[in-house]
C-alpha positions as CSV (number, residue, x, y, z in Angstrom):
1,M,-87.7,-1.2,-15.7
2,T,-88.0,-0.3,-19.4
3,V,-91.6,0.4,-20.5
4,A,-92.7,-0.8,-24.0
5,H,-93.9,2.0,-26.3
6,A,-94.9,2.5,-29.9
7,P,-92.1,3.2,-32.4
8,D,-91.7,6.8,-33.4
9,P,-93.3,7.2,-36.9
10,R,-90.6,9.8,-37.8
11,G,-87.9,7.2,-37.4
12,P,-85.7,6.0,-34.6
13,V,-83.2,8.9,-34.7
14,A,-85.9,11.5,-34.3
15,G,-87.4,9.6,-31.3
16,I,-84.0,9.3,-29.6
17,L,-83.1,13.0,-30.2
18,D,-86.3,14.1,-28.5
19,R,-85.1,12.4,-25.3
20,L,-81.6,13.9,-25.2
21,D,-80.3,17.2,-23.8
22,K,-78.1,19.8,-25.5
23,V,-78.7,18.3,-29.0
24,R,-76.7,20.0,-31.8
25,K,-76.3,19.1,-35.4
26,I,-72.6,19.0,-36.5
27,P,-71.1,19.9,-39.9
28,A,-69.6,16.5,-40.3
29,G,-73.0,14.9,-40.3
30,G,-75.2,13.6,-37.5
31,W,-75.8,15.1,-34.0
32,V,-74.1,15.4,-30.6
33,A,-75.8,15.5,-27.2
34,R,-75.1,14.9,-23.6
35,C,-74.8,11.2,-22.8
36,P,-77.6,10.2,-20.4
37,A,-75.5,7.2,-19.1
38,H,-72.9,9.4,-17.3
39,Q,-72.5,12.8,-15.9
40,D,-71.7,14.5,-19.1
41,R,-70.6,18.1,-18.8
42,S,-69.7,18.6,-22.5
43,P,-71.7,16.7,-25.1
44,S,-69.9,13.5,-25.8
45,L,-72.7,11.3,-27.4
46,K,-72.6,11.1,-31.2
47,I,-75.8,10.2,-32.9
48,D,-76.0,9.2,-36.6
49,E,-78.2,7.4,-39.0
50,S,-77.2,4.5,-41.2
51,V,-78.2,4.2,-44.9
52,D,-81.0,1.8,-43.9
53,G,-82.4,4.2,-41.3
54,K,-80.9,2.6,-38.1
55,A,-79.9,4.9,-35.3
56,L,-76.2,4.7,-34.5
57,L,-75.0,5.8,-31.0
58,H,-71.4,6.3,-29.9
59,C,-70.3,7.8,-26.5
60,H,-66.7,9.2,-26.6
61,A,-66.5,8.6,-22.8
62,G,-67.0,4.8,-23.4
63,C,-70.6,4.2,-22.3
64,T,-72.2,1.2,-24.0
65,T,-75.2,1.4,-26.3
66,S,-77.2,-0.7,-23.9
67,S,-76.5,1.6,-21.0
68,I,-77.4,4.6,-23.1
69,L,-80.7,3.0,-24.2
70,H,-81.5,2.0,-20.6
71,A,-81.0,5.5,-19.4
72,L,-83.4,6.8,-22.1
73,G,-86.0,4.1,-21.2
74,L,-85.5,2.4,-24.6
75,T,-84.5,-1.0,-25.9
76,D,-82.5,-2.3,-28.8
77,T,-85.6,-2.4,-31.1
78,D,-85.8,1.4,-30.8
79,L,-82.6,1.7,-32.9
80,F,-84.3,0.3,-36.0
81,P,-87.0,1.8,-38.3
82,Q,-90.5,0.5,-38.5
83,P,-91.0,-2.4,-40.9
84,T,-93.1,-0.2,-43.1
85,E,-90.4,2.4,-43.4
86,Q,-88.5,1.1,-46.4
87,R,-85.9,3.2,-48.0
88,R,-85.7,3.3,-51.8
89,E,-83.2,4.9,-54.0
90,V,-84.8,7.7,-56.1
91,A,-81.9,9.8,-57.6
92,V,-78.1,9.6,-58.1
93,Y,-76.1,12.8,-58.5
94,P,-72.5,12.1,-59.8
95,Y,-69.6,14.4,-58.7
96,H,-66.5,14.8,-60.9
97,D,-63.3,16.8,-60.5
98,E,-62.1,19.5,-63.0
99,N,-60.9,16.9,-65.4
100,G,-64.1,14.9,-65.4
101,T,-62.9,12.0,-63.2
102,H,-65.7,10.4,-61.3
103,L,-65.1,10.8,-57.6
104,Y,-68.3,9.9,-55.8
105,D,-72.1,10.0,-56.0
106,V,-74.7,11.5,-53.7
107,V,-77.7,9.1,-53.5
108,R,-81.1,10.3,-52.6
109,F,-83.5,8.0,-50.8
110,E,-87.2,8.1,-50.0
111,P,-88.2,8.7,-47.3
112,K,-85.9,11.7,-47.9
113,T,-82.3,11.2,-46.9
114,F,-79.0,11.4,-48.6
115,R,-75.9,9.2,-48.6
116,Q,-72.5,9.4,-50.3
117,R,-71.2,6.4,-52.3
118,R,-67.8,5.9,-53.9
119,P,-67.3,4.1,-57.3
120,G,-67.4,0.4,-56.6
121,G,-70.3,0.7,-54.1
122,A,-68.6,1.6,-50.8
123,W,-70.6,4.0,-48.7
124,G,-69.1,7.2,-47.2
125,L,-66.4,9.4,-48.7
126,G,-63.4,8.5,-46.5
127,D,-60.4,10.5,-47.8
128,T,-62.0,11.2,-51.1
129,R,-61.5,14.8,-52.3
130,R,-64.7,16.9,-51.8
131,V,-65.7,18.9,-54.9
132,L,-68.6,21.1,-56.0
133,Y,-71.5,19.5,-58.0
134,R,-71.1,19.8,-61.8
135,L,-67.6,21.2,-61.3
136,P,-66.4,20.7,-65.0
137,Q,-69.4,22.6,-66.3
138,V,-68.9,25.3,-63.6
139,R,-65.2,25.8,-64.6
140,Q,-66.3,26.1,-68.3
141,A,-68.8,28.8,-67.3
142,I,-66.1,30.6,-65.4
143,D,-63.8,30.5,-68.4
144,N,-66.6,32.0,-70.5
145,G,-67.2,34.8,-68.0
146,E,-70.7,33.6,-67.1
147,A,-72.5,33.9,-63.8
148,V,-72.9,30.7,-61.7
149,Y,-75.9,30.0,-59.4
150,I,-75.1,28.5,-56.0
151,V,-78.0,26.6,-54.5
152,E,-78.5,24.3,-51.5
153,G,-79.0,20.9,-53.2
154,E,-78.4,19.0,-56.4
155,K,-82.1,18.9,-57.5
156,D,-82.2,22.7,-57.5
157,A,-78.9,22.9,-59.4
158,D,-80.2,20.6,-62.1
159,T,-83.5,22.6,-62.3
160,I,-81.5,25.9,-63.0
161,V,-79.3,24.1,-65.5
162,A,-82.4,23.0,-67.4
163,S,-83.4,26.7,-67.5
164,G,-80.2,27.6,-69.3
165,A,-77.7,28.7,-66.6
166,A,-74.7,27.2,-64.8
167,A,-75.4,26.0,-61.3
168,T,-73.7,24.1,-58.5
169,C,-73.9,23.2,-54.8
170,N,-71.8,21.6,-52.2
171,P,-72.4,18.0,-51.1
172,M,-74.3,17.2,-47.9
173,G,-76.5,20.3,-47.9
174,A,-76.8,23.4,-45.8
175,G,-74.0,24.3,-43.4
176,K,-71.4,22.2,-45.1
177,W,-69.7,24.9,-47.3
178,R,-65.9,24.6,-47.1
179,A,-63.0,27.0,-48.1
180,D,-62.0,24.4,-50.7
181,Y,-65.3,25.0,-52.6
182,T,-64.6,28.7,-52.7
183,Q,-61.1,28.0,-54.2
184,Q,-62.7,25.9,-56.9
185,L,-64.6,29.0,-58.0
186,A,-61.5,31.1,-58.5
187,G,-61.9,33.6,-61.3
188,L,-65.7,33.6,-61.1
189,A,-67.2,36.9,-62.5
190,Q,-70.4,36.7,-60.5
191,A,-72.0,34.3,-58.1
192,I,-75.7,34.3,-57.5
193,I,-76.5,32.6,-54.2
194,V,-80.1,31.3,-54.1
195,A,-81.2,30.9,-50.5
196,D,-83.9,28.4,-49.5
197,N,-86.8,30.2,-47.9
198,D,-86.2,29.0,-44.3
199,D,-83.8,29.8,-41.5
200,P,-81.2,27.1,-42.3
201,G,-81.3,28.1,-46.0
202,I,-80.7,31.7,-45.3
203,E,-77.9,30.9,-42.8
204,H,-76.3,28.7,-45.4
205,A,-76.5,31.4,-48.1
206,Q,-74.8,33.9,-45.7
207,Q,-72.1,31.3,-44.9
208,V,-71.3,31.0,-48.6
209,A,-71.4,34.8,-49.1
210,R,-68.9,35.3,-46.3
211,S,-66.5,32.8,-47.8
212,L,-66.8,34.3,-51.3
213,E,-66.3,37.8,-49.8
214,Q,-63.0,36.7,-48.2
215,A,-61.9,35.5,-51.6
216,S,-63.0,38.7,-53.3
217,I,-65.5,36.9,-55.5
218,P,-68.4,39.1,-56.6
219,H,-71.7,37.8,-55.3
220,R,-75.3,38.5,-54.3
221,I,-78.0,36.6,-52.4
222,V,-81.5,36.1,-53.9
223,M,-84.6,34.2,-52.8
224,P,-87.4,32.4,-54.6
225,A,-90.5,34.6,-55.4
226,H,-92.6,31.5,-54.9
227,G,-92.3,28.4,-52.7
228,K,-89.3,27.2,-50.7
229,D,-86.5,26.8,-53.2
230,A,-85.3,27.3,-56.7
231,T,-87.3,24.3,-58.0
232,D,-90.5,25.7,-56.5
233,H,-89.8,29.1,-58.0
234,L,-89.1,27.8,-61.5
235,G,-91.9,25.2,-61.3
236,A,-94.4,28.0,-60.7
237,G,-93.5,29.6,-64.0
238,R,-91.1,32.2,-62.7
239,T,-87.8,33.0,-64.5
240,L,-84.2,33.2,-63.3
241,D,-84.5,37.0,-63.5
242,E,-87.5,37.0,-61.1
243,F,-85.5,35.8,-58.1
244,V,-86.1,38.3,-55.3
245,P,-83.0,40.2,-53.9
246,R,-82.4,39.2,-50.3
247,I,-83.3,42.0,-47.9
248,P,-81.1,42.0,-44.8
249,P,-83.0,41.4,-41.6
250,A,-83.9,44.3,-39.4
251,A,-81.1,45.3,-37.0
252,P,-81.7,44.0,-33.5
253,A,-82.2,46.5,-30.6
254,A,-78.9,48.2,-29.8
255,I,-79.1,47.2,-26.1
256,R,-81.1,44.9,-23.9
257,T,-81.5,45.2,-20.1
258,V,-82.8,42.7,-17.6
259,P,-83.5,42.9,-13.8
260,L,-80.5,42.1,-11.7
261,A,-82.0,39.0,-10.1
262,D,-82.8,37.6,-13.6
263,F,-79.3,38.3,-14.8
264,A,-77.6,36.8,-11.8
265,N,-79.7,33.7,-11.7
266,A,-79.4,32.9,-15.4
267,T,-77.5,29.6,-16.1
268,D,-77.6,29.3,-19.9
269,D,-74.1,30.6,-20.4
270,V,-72.6,29.5,-17.1
271,A,-70.1,26.6,-17.6
272,D,-67.7,24.9,-15.3
273,P,-64.1,25.9,-15.6
274,L,-61.8,23.8,-17.7
275,I,-59.0,23.9,-15.1
276,G,-59.6,24.9,-11.5
277,T,-62.8,25.6,-9.6
278,P,-65.6,28.1,-10.2
279,D,-64.1,30.3,-7.5
280,E,-60.4,29.9,-8.5
281,T,-60.3,29.3,-12.2
282,L,-57.0,28.9,-13.9
283,L,-58.5,28.5,-17.4
284,P,-62.1,29.1,-18.5
285,N,-63.6,26.6,-21.0
286,D,-63.3,29.3,-23.7
287,G,-60.1,31.0,-22.4
288,L,-56.5,31.3,-23.4
289,L,-53.3,30.5,-21.5
290,L,-49.9,31.7,-22.7
291,M,-46.9,29.8,-21.4
292,Y,-43.5,31.5,-22.1
293,G,-39.9,30.9,-21.3
294,D,-36.4,30.5,-22.8
295,G,-35.2,27.6,-24.9
296,G,-33.9,25.5,-22.1
297,A,-36.7,26.1,-19.5
298,G,-38.5,22.9,-20.4
299,K,-41.7,24.3,-21.8
300,T,-42.4,21.4,-24.1
301,T,-41.7,18.8,-21.3
302,L,-43.9,20.7,-18.9
303,S,-46.7,21.0,-21.5
304,I,-46.6,17.3,-22.1
305,D,-46.8,16.7,-18.4
306,A,-49.7,19.1,-18.1
307,L,-51.4,17.3,-21.0
308,A,-51.2,13.9,-19.2
309,H,-52.7,15.4,-16.1
310,L,-55.5,17.3,-17.8
311,A,-56.5,14.5,-20.2
312,S,-56.6,12.0,-17.3
313,G,-58.4,14.3,-14.8
314,T,-55.4,14.2,-12.4
315,P,-54.6,17.3,-10.3
316,W,-51.6,19.2,-11.7
317,L,-49.4,21.4,-9.6
318,N,-52.0,21.1,-6.9
319,I,-54.6,22.6,-9.2
320,Q,-58.0,20.9,-9.4
321,I,-58.9,19.3,-12.8
322,P,-62.7,18.8,-12.6
323,Q,-62.7,15.9,-15.0
324,P,-60.7,14.5,-18.0
325,I,-60.3,17.0,-20.8
326,R,-60.3,16.1,-24.5
327,I,-57.2,17.7,-26.0
328,L,-55.8,18.4,-29.5
329,L,-52.0,18.6,-29.5
330,I,-50.2,20.6,-32.2
331,E,-46.4,20.5,-32.1
332,N,-45.2,23.2,-34.5
333,E,-41.5,23.2,-33.8
334,G,-38.8,20.5,-34.0
335,P,-38.5,17.1,-35.6
336,R,-41.4,14.6,-35.4
337,G,-39.4,11.5,-34.4
338,P,-38.0,12.7,-31.0
339,F,-41.4,14.3,-30.2
340,R,-43.1,11.0,-31.0
341,R,-40.7,9.1,-28.7
342,R,-41.2,11.6,-25.9
343,L,-45.0,11.1,-26.0
344,A,-44.6,7.3,-26.2
345,A,-42.3,7.4,-23.1
346,K,-44.9,9.5,-21.2
347,I,-47.6,7.1,-22.0
348,S,-45.5,4.1,-20.9
349,A,-44.4,5.7,-17.6
350,W,-47.7,7.3,-16.7
351,P,-48.8,5.9,-13.3
352,H,-52.4,7.2,-13.2
353,Q,-55.6,6.8,-15.2
354,P,-54.6,6.5,-18.9
355,F,-54.6,9.9,-20.6
356,H,-53.9,9.0,-24.3
357,P,-57.6,8.0,-25.2
358,N,-58.5,11.7,-24.7
359,V,-55.7,13.2,-26.9
360,I,-55.4,13.5,-30.6
361,V,-52.2,14.9,-32.3
362,L,-51.9,16.9,-35.5
363,E,-50.0,14.6,-38.0
364,E,-50.0,16.9,-41.0
365,P,-48.9,19.6,-41.7
366,W,-46.0,19.0,-39.3
367,T,-44.3,22.3,-38.2
368,R,-46.2,24.2,-40.9
369,F,-49.6,24.8,-39.3
370,T,-50.5,28.4,-39.2
371,L,-53.7,30.3,-38.2
372,T,-53.2,32.9,-40.9
373,D,-54.3,30.2,-43.5
374,Q,-58.1,30.2,-43.6
375,T,-58.1,26.7,-45.0
376,Y,-56.2,25.4,-41.9
377,R,-58.4,27.4,-39.5
378,H,-61.6,25.9,-40.9
379,A,-60.1,22.4,-41.1
380,L,-59.0,22.8,-37.4
381,A,-62.5,23.9,-36.5
382,H,-63.9,20.8,-38.1
383,E,-61.5,18.6,-36.1
384,I,-62.4,20.3,-32.9
385,D,-66.1,19.6,-33.6
386,Q,-65.5,16.1,-34.9
387,H,-63.4,15.0,-31.8
388,Q,-65.3,17.0,-29.2
389,I,-62.1,18.9,-28.3
390,E,-62.1,21.0,-25.2
391,L,-58.5,22.3,-25.2
392,V,-56.0,22.9,-28.0
393,I,-52.3,22.9,-26.9
394,V,-50.1,24.5,-29.6
395,G,-46.9,26.3,-30.0
396,P,-44.7,28.2,-30.5
397,L,-46.7,31.4,-31.0
398,A,-44.5,32.8,-33.7
399,S,-45.1,29.9,-36.0
400,L,-48.9,30.3,-35.7
401,G,-48.8,33.6,-37.6
402,A,-48.3,36.1,-34.8
403,K,-46.4,39.1,-36.3
404,G,-43.7,41.4,-35.1
405,T,-42.9,42.1,-31.5
406,G,-46.5,42.2,-30.2
407,T,-47.8,45.6,-30.8
408,P,-51.6,46.1,-30.0
409,D,-52.4,46.1,-33.7
410,E,-50.4,42.9,-34.3
411,I,-52.1,41.2,-31.4
412,N,-55.6,42.3,-32.6
413,E,-54.8,40.9,-36.0
414,F,-53.9,37.5,-34.5
415,D,-57.0,37.7,-32.3
416,D,-59.1,38.0,-35.4
417,H,-57.8,34.6,-36.5
418,I,-58.7,33.1,-33.2
419,K,-62.2,34.6,-33.4
420,D,-62.7,33.2,-36.9
421,L,-61.6,29.8,-35.7
422,R,-64.1,29.9,-32.8
423,A,-66.8,31.2,-35.2
424,H,-66.5,28.1,-37.3
425,T,-66.8,25.6,-34.5
426,H,-70.0,24.5,-32.9
427,R,-68.6,24.2,-29.4
428,T,-66.5,26.1,-26.9
429,F,-62.8,25.3,-26.4
430,A,-59.8,26.8,-24.7
431,L,-56.3,27.5,-26.1
432,W,-52.9,26.7,-24.4
433,I,-50.2,28.5,-26.5
434,V,-46.5,28.1,-25.9
435,H,-44.3,31.2,-26.5
436,H,-40.6,32.1,-26.4
437,E,-39.5,34.8,-24.1
438,N,-37.7,37.8,-25.5
439,K,-34.0,38.8,-24.8
440,A,-35.0,40.6,-21.6
441,G,-36.5,37.4,-20.3
442,D,-40.0,38.7,-20.6
443,V,-43.1,38.2,-22.7
444,S,-43.0,40.3,-25.9
445,G,-44.8,43.6,-26.4
446,A,-48.4,43.8,-25.3
447,W,-48.9,40.0,-25.1
448,E,-49.2,40.3,-21.3
449,R,-52.7,41.8,-21.6
450,Y,-54.1,39.2,-24.0
451,P,-54.4,35.9,-22.2
452,D,-56.6,34.9,-19.3
453,S,-53.5,33.2,-17.7
454,L,-49.8,34.1,-18.2
455,V,-47.2,31.6,-16.9
456,H,-43.5,32.1,-17.0
457,V,-41.3,28.9,-17.0
458,Q,-37.7,29.5,-15.8
459,A,-34.8,27.1,-15.6
460,Q,-33.1,27.4,-12.1
461,G,-30.3,25.0,-12.7
462,N,-29.5,21.8,-10.7
463,G,-32.6,20.1,-12.2
464,R,-35.0,22.7,-11.0
465,T,-37.7,24.8,-12.8
466,R,-39.7,27.7,-11.5
467,V,-43.3,28.0,-12.7
468,H,-44.4,31.6,-12.0
469,W,-48.1,32.3,-12.4
470,R,-47.5,35.9,-13.5
471,K,-51.2,36.6,-14.3
472,V,-54.3,34.6,-13.5
473,R,-57.3,36.8,-14.3
474,W,-59.9,34.6,-12.6
475,S,-58.0,33.4,-9.5
476,S,-56.6,35.6,-6.8
477,A,-55.1,32.6,-5.0
478,L,-52.9,31.6,-8.0
479,H,-52.1,35.2,-9.3
480,Q,-48.4,36.1,-8.7
481,T,-47.6,32.7,-7.1
482,S,-44.8,30.3,-8.0
483,S,-44.3,26.5,-8.0
484,N,-40.8,25.1,-7.7
485,L,-40.3,21.8,-9.6
486,V,-37.4,19.4,-9.0
487,W,-37.0,17.0,-12.0
488,T,-36.4,13.4,-11.0
489,D,-35.7,12.4,-14.6
490,G,-36.3,13.8,-18.0
491,A,-40.1,13.7,-17.9
492,S,-41.3,13.8,-14.3
493,F,-40.8,16.0,-11.3
494,T,-41.7,16.5,-7.7
495,L,-43.3,19.7,-6.4
496,E,-40.9,21.3,-3.9
497,E,-42.5,22.8,-0.8
498,Q,-43.0,26.5,-1.2
499,K,-40.9,28.8,0.9
500,T,-41.2,32.6,1.3
501,R,-38.6,34.4,-0.8
502,D,-35.9,36.1,1.2
503,L,-35.5,39.2,-1.0
504,H,-33.0,40.7,1.5
505,A,-30.6,37.8,1.1
506,E,-31.1,37.6,-2.7
507,L,-30.4,41.3,-3.2
508,L,-27.3,41.3,-1.0
509,E,-26.0,38.3,-2.9
510,A,-26.7,39.9,-6.3
511,F,-25.0,43.2,-5.3
512,T,-21.8,41.5,-4.2
513,A,-20.7,40.9,-7.8
514,D,-19.7,44.6,-8.1
515,D,-20.2,48.0,-6.5
516,A,-22.3,49.4,-9.2
517,W,-25.3,51.7,-8.5
518,R,-28.6,50.1,-9.6
519,T,-32.2,51.4,-9.7
520,A,-35.1,49.4,-8.2
521,K,-36.1,48.2,-11.7
522,E,-32.6,47.0,-12.5
523,S,-32.4,45.2,-9.2
524,A,-35.7,43.5,-9.8
525,T,-34.6,42.3,-13.2
526,L,-31.4,41.0,-11.6
527,I,-33.2,38.6,-9.2
528,K,-36.4,38.3,-11.3
529,A,-38.8,39.6,-8.7
530,N,-41.6,42.2,-8.5
531,V,-40.2,45.7,-8.6
532,D,-42.5,47.0,-5.9
533,H,-41.4,44.3,-3.6
534,V,-37.8,44.9,-4.4
535,R,-38.1,48.6,-3.8
536,Q,-39.5,47.9,-0.4
537,A,-36.7,45.4,0.4
538,L,-34.1,47.9,-0.7
539,G,-35.5,50.5,1.7
540,E,-35.4,48.0,4.6
541,L,-31.8,47.2,3.8
542,V,-30.9,50.9,3.9
543,E,-32.6,51.1,7.3
544,R,-30.4,48.2,8.4
545,H,-27.3,50.0,7.1
546,A,-26.6,47.1,4.7
547,M,-27.1,49.3,1.6
548,R,-26.9,52.9,0.7
549,T,-29.1,55.0,-1.6
550,E,-28.5,58.2,-3.6
551,T,-30.4,60.2,-6.1
552,G,-28.3,60.9,-9.2
553,P,-25.0,59.3,-8.1
554,L,-22.0,59.9,-10.3
555,G,-22.5,58.5,-13.8
556,R,-26.3,58.2,-13.5
557,R,-29.1,60.6,-14.4
558,P,-29.7,63.4,-11.9
559,N,-33.2,62.1,-10.9
560,A,-32.2,58.4,-10.8
561,V,-32.8,56.9,-7.4
562,C,-30.1,54.2,-7.0
563,W,-28.9,51.7,-4.5
564,R,-25.5,50.1,-3.8
565,L,-24.0,47.7,-1.3
566,K,-22.6,49.6,1.7
567,T,-19.3,48.9,3.3
568,D,-17.8,50.0,6.6
569,S,-15.6,52.5,4.7
570,D,-18.5,54.1,2.8
571,P,-19.2,57.7,3.8
572,P,-22.8,58.2,4.8
573,S,-25.3,59.4,2.2
574,H,-27.2,62.6,2.5
575,H,-30.1,60.6,3.7
576,E,-28.2,59.4,6.7
577,S,-26.9,61.1,9.9
578,V,-23.6,60.6,11.8
579,A,-22.5,61.1,15.3
580,P,-21.6,64.8,15.8
581,L,-18.0,65.8,15.9
582,E,-16.9,67.9,18.9
583,G,-17.1,71.5,18.0
584,F,-20.1,71.2,15.6
585,A,-23.2,73.1,16.6
586,R,-25.9,70.7,15.2
587,E,-26.2,67.0,15.5
588,T,-27.3,66.6,11.9
589,D,-24.2,68.2,10.4
590,S,-22.0,65.9,8.3
591,L,-18.4,66.2,7.1
592,T,-19.4,64.5,3.9
593,R,-21.7,67.3,2.8
594,P,-19.2,69.3,0.7
595,I,-18.0,66.1,-1.0
596,Y,-21.6,65.2,-2.0
597,E,-22.2,68.7,-3.3
598,S,-19.2,68.5,-5.6
599,V,-20.3,65.2,-6.9
600,S,-23.9,66.5,-7.5
601,E,-22.5,69.4,-9.4
602,S,-20.5,67.1,-11.7
603,V,-23.7,65.6,-13.0
604,E,-25.5,68.9,-13.1
605,S,-27.8,68.2,-10.2
606,E,-29.2,70.9,-7.9
607,P,-27.4,70.7,-4.5
608,D,-29.6,70.0,-1.5
609,E,-29.4,73.1,0.8
610,T,-31.3,71.6,3.7
611,N,-28.3,70.2,5.5
612,Q,-25.5,72.7,4.7
613,P,-22.6,72.8,7.3
614,D,-22.4,76.1,9.2
615,P,-19.1,77.8,8.1
616,S,-19.0,79.8,11.4
617,Q,-19.1,76.6,13.3
618,S,-16.4,75.0,11.2
619,S,-13.9,77.6,12.3
620,Q,-14.1,76.0,15.8
621,I,-11.7,73.3,14.5
622,T,-8.4,75.0,15.1
623,S,-5.9,72.1,14.7
624,E,-5.5,69.1,12.5
625,D,-3.1,67.6,15.1
626,D,-6.0,66.4,17.1
627,P,-5.9,62.6,16.6
628,E,-9.7,62.2,16.3
629,V,-9.9,65.0,13.8
630,T,-7.1,63.6,11.8
631,R,-8.7,60.1,11.7
632,L,-12.1,61.4,10.5
633,L,-10.5,63.6,7.8
634,E,-8.5,60.7,6.5
635,L,-11.7,58.6,6.5
636,Y,-14.1,61.0,5.0
637,G,-12.3,64.0,3.6
638,T,-9.7,62.5,1.2
639,R,-11.0,62.9,-2.4
640,D,-8.6,60.3,-3.7
641,H,-10.0,57.6,-1.4
642,D,-11.9,54.8,-3.3
643,P,-14.6,53.1,-1.1
644,A,-14.3,50.1,-3.4
645,D,-10.9,49.4,-1.9
646,D,-12.5,48.8,1.4
647,L,-14.9,46.1,0.1
648,P,-14.2,42.6,1.5
649,L,-12.5,40.2,-0.9
């Protein structure tokens, strides 16, 4: 039962915010918080205030306003201001572009609040271009080589202008500075940033300073010597020259320690995984997954299928999806039309909970988005905040600004762009990046160490695809496992039952193509398997007399350990023993030893003296007319014999 209570004298929005969890102000205006009407892991409730002071509530998960109010113990009347709280317009600040064209007004009301109004009376800016306040006068000051003061609000800017200097501010106050505004100050000789004397004001001034620094615009931060802002400072009789230089805050302690129990039991930074379970996490909520493969492996199709499962909360490849994920999709390769049709077909054929309400798609720029562009990064950060995005799926990697072949320095440079993107959002989000494999069928350079999860998509032919979880940092169960997909049509698949790989059979089949010597690494590349597992399997095949091994065989480096398919006509290697021939003193002697030594010498390898035949014992063979001796000499002792001739056709 809802209990009646007195209206909050601060207004309905303040009263509602006090009752919510995880409240955060967002750059676009308004606030976000956890919705009380459903189990809200990531804040999905948007709170805003209308021009007449009414509280506006919108849950992105679909909860109704009535259900939200009921969960808060409020009623519809709590959305409206008290009758005595009447808003009146007290100031209008016009904004013009460089040519003097009137774009919009910022209107100030009492009690203090601000709204934007377009010419003709429509509230809100919509797609209107955002510009700095007094931009024509600012551009004139720049052309004259004058300094420009940057303040937090229009009232302060007008006060400084009345004192004889050029001044400006961005619309909508602290925390709303954009890269576009910095570009509008191109050519400025000196910016003087006046910080309001409070934490939001100082933070805003530092945000502006960082943006100007990246554009190489000279600047400094000052503060009022009296009062809270520039208007208080000048109103107290102070001059522009008497602003106080901003002193950087004292450096925090270099380290901080806490007792183990306090550290282990803290929950402030513990979040549920985005994909998987807390014990077996495929992707943390702030992690990065890199999917790579060749051009025909079906990376895009598989990414779209994953998108549908993740956005609907449906398990994918038997991996748990805790709940539906809000996704931003960026396709940066290929024409728009076919990609649009592919998504439409996926929506139409999808048999589970609809996924499309939780997905937004980058429309512009198409195939030209790059993280190297600061404007694009900050605009993307705004979209992530605005739409409560939890996962960005984007690719290919090369088009996003990753340079070269993936050296550590090149990866660190790309990582700086990712860090800047995260720094300009007010929420955590994960990245799913699609990448092309290199000519060796591998991930380029040092990219293997960068992501939390690394997945290789390989086309197997006959409508099959292998998904190999090459690296999953937070899941031992998924790490180095594979999923075999059988495509039933162009957009859906069934998960084939997993079978243990028979490396013995795969190696024997791969080696039948020719009789070449191969190292373990070459053999592993041939069948796309782990080299350590392949080396073990090759050793087992040698023990079964299905393969032979030599160190430094003819044509290879002296220290190269190689394997080759064995045939019945192959002489035994120096690692193997043969049945003793009558007349030989030791069971380990071999008729092939002198032949092996001559081969070793041809590649400048040191002969192995551990199993040399005893010349004194060799003299016991007195006649080549013995049929058994003749047969063995023909088999093993003829230098012109080619073992390849004995391979089965």
